[in-house]
Structure formats: C-alpha cells, structure tokens
N, C-alpha and C positions, 0 to 999 in steps of 0.2 A: 504494500500500500504506500506507494510513493506519491504523495500529493504535493503539488506545487504550493509554495508559500502564497497566501492570499495577498500579501503586501506587494509581491512582485507583479501579480496580475493587474493590480490597480495602478501600477506605475509609482507607487508610494516611495519605494526605495530610490528610484531615479530622481524624483523631485526633491527628496530630502536627504540626498547624499551628504556625508560629512564634509567632503571637499567643497561642494557647492555652498554649503552653509557657511563654512569658514570664509570662502571667497566673498560671498555677499556681505558677511559681517565686516570684513576688511573694507570693502567698497563703501558700505554705509558709514564706517568710521571716517574714511577719507572725505566723503561728501560732507559729513558733519563738520570736520575740521576746516574744509574750504569755505563752508557757509559761515562758520564762526570767524575765520580770518577776514572774510569779506565784510562782515558786520563790524569787526574791529577797525578795519580801514575806513569804513563809512563813518563810524563814530569819531575817529581821530580827525578826519577831514572836517566834520561838522564842528568839533571842538575848536579847531584852528580858525574856522570861519567865524564862530561866535566871538573869538578873541580879536578878530579884525583882519586876519590874514586869509584872503579868499583863494589864494593860489592852490592849496591842496584840494579844496572843494571843486575848483574848476578842473583840475587834473582828474579827479574822481569822475566828474560828470562826462568828461571827454573820453574816458576809458570804456564807455558803453556798459558799465556795471549797473545793476538794478538800483533804483533810488529808494532808500528806506523811508518810512513814514515821518520820522522826526526831521529828516532832510527835506522832505516835501514841505513840511510846515515852515522850516527856516527859509526855504527858497520863496515861498509865498510871502512871508513877512518882508524878505529882502526886496522882492519885486514891488511890494506896496509901500516901501520906504519906512517900514515899522521897526527895522533893526536899529537899535541905538548905536550911535557912533561914539566910541570912546575918545575922549579928548586927550590931548597931550601926544607926545611922540611915542611911537610903537617901539617896544623892545624887540630887537631882532637877534637872531642867533649869532650873527657876526659881531654885534655889540657885546654880547655875553662872552664871546671868545676873546675879544679885545680886553675886557675887564679882567678875565681870568689870566691872560698873559701878563698884564701889568702887575697883578697881585703876586704872581710867581716870580716876576722879575725882582720885586722887592725882597722876596724870600731868598732869592739867589744872591742879591747884594748882601743880605745879612749873613749868608753862608760864606761868601768870599771874604768879607771883611771881619768875620768872626765877631759880629756885633749883634745887638738886639734888633728886634723888628722896628722899634721906634727910631733908632739911629739910621736904619736902612730906609725908612720913610723920608727922613730929612735928606739923606743922600739922593734919593730918587727925585725929590722935589727940587733940589739944587740943580740936578742934571736936566730936569724937565720943568722949567719955570711956569709953563702954562697949566700944569696940573695943580689943582686945588688940594691942599693937604686933607681937608675934610672929606673930599670925594675919594681920595686914596684910602683913607681910613674905612670908608664905606665898602670899598672893593675888598679890603682885607677882611672885614667883618663878614661880607657876603660869602667868601670862599673859606672862611675859618682859618686864616693864615695866622699862625702864632710864631713866636721866637723859636728858631730851630733848636732841637734837643741835641745833646751830645752825640747820640747815636746817628742822627741825621748829618751832623758835621763830620763824623767819622766816615760815613758812607760817601759823603761828598768829596772828601779829600782822598780817601782810599776806596775807590769803587770796587765792588766784588768782581772777581775774575770770572770770565766765561770760558775758561780753558777746560774743555772736557777731554778726558782720556778714556779711550775705549779699550 
C-alpha cells in the first residue's frame, strides 16, 4: 500500500519549499530596508528644507522618488508662501568647518608653544587682528577645546610609530 503523500498532490510542498520561503523572506527584508532608507532620505530632505536649505529637497524631488505625505504638506505651504523664513544669516556646513579649523589651530598653537589655551588665544588674535577674541572664545567653547593635557603634548611631540613588522 504505497500511497502518495497528499501534500505532494496539492502542490503544497512546491509552494512552501524551505528554499523558496527563505528567499522570499530575504527579499521582503531587502524591500523593507529600501523603503525604510527611502523614508529616511525623504525625512532628512524635509528637515533641511524646514531649516531653510531647499537644495536636498529639490534633489529628492528631481530623483523621481515617491513624495511622502509630510513632504506634500510642506510643498503646499511653500507654494502658498506659508513657510516662515528664518531671519539672520544661515549657518552653512562650510562655516562650521571654518570655525572648527580655527579652534584646532588655537589648540595647535598651545601645543607648539607648550602654553595654555588662553595664551594661545592671545597669540592667534595677534596673528589675526580681524578676529574678535570673544568670537574665538565662542568657537573654542563650541568645539570643547581645552588646554592640552600632558598626554596630548607627549603624542604631539612624539607621535606613535606606524612601523608594522610582519
């Protein structure tokens, strides 16, 4: 009495094979991740637009990606002139990089002269008379620049070697 398995007759085994199930699970996961990434990109573009930089939003719209509902709402408000314009100058990434390099220049002066950060501020302001000392203090505070420690001085004067022996 050899009876065939009823599952095989119905095609159940072919439809629910383990390999097929794993493949569809992986494809579902990839699709979810791509949707999540797309939503992340859309939200980031919308955040930049709300802060006043419309370039990422314009790039997103130009890329033929779907428009999310919050983005539609923002675009409607923008078209009707209801988006508040922030007054004052905009902080750009390049401006932040400039402030960062100035702050670390001051720290490097402190390291080279073996002095405190306050003495390095004075030296920097003497070299750059257009720099307001209060503005410089703000830069140092923004990037949490403190007087170099003994370990930082040691690493500055004696950098670690990168000689690897195999």
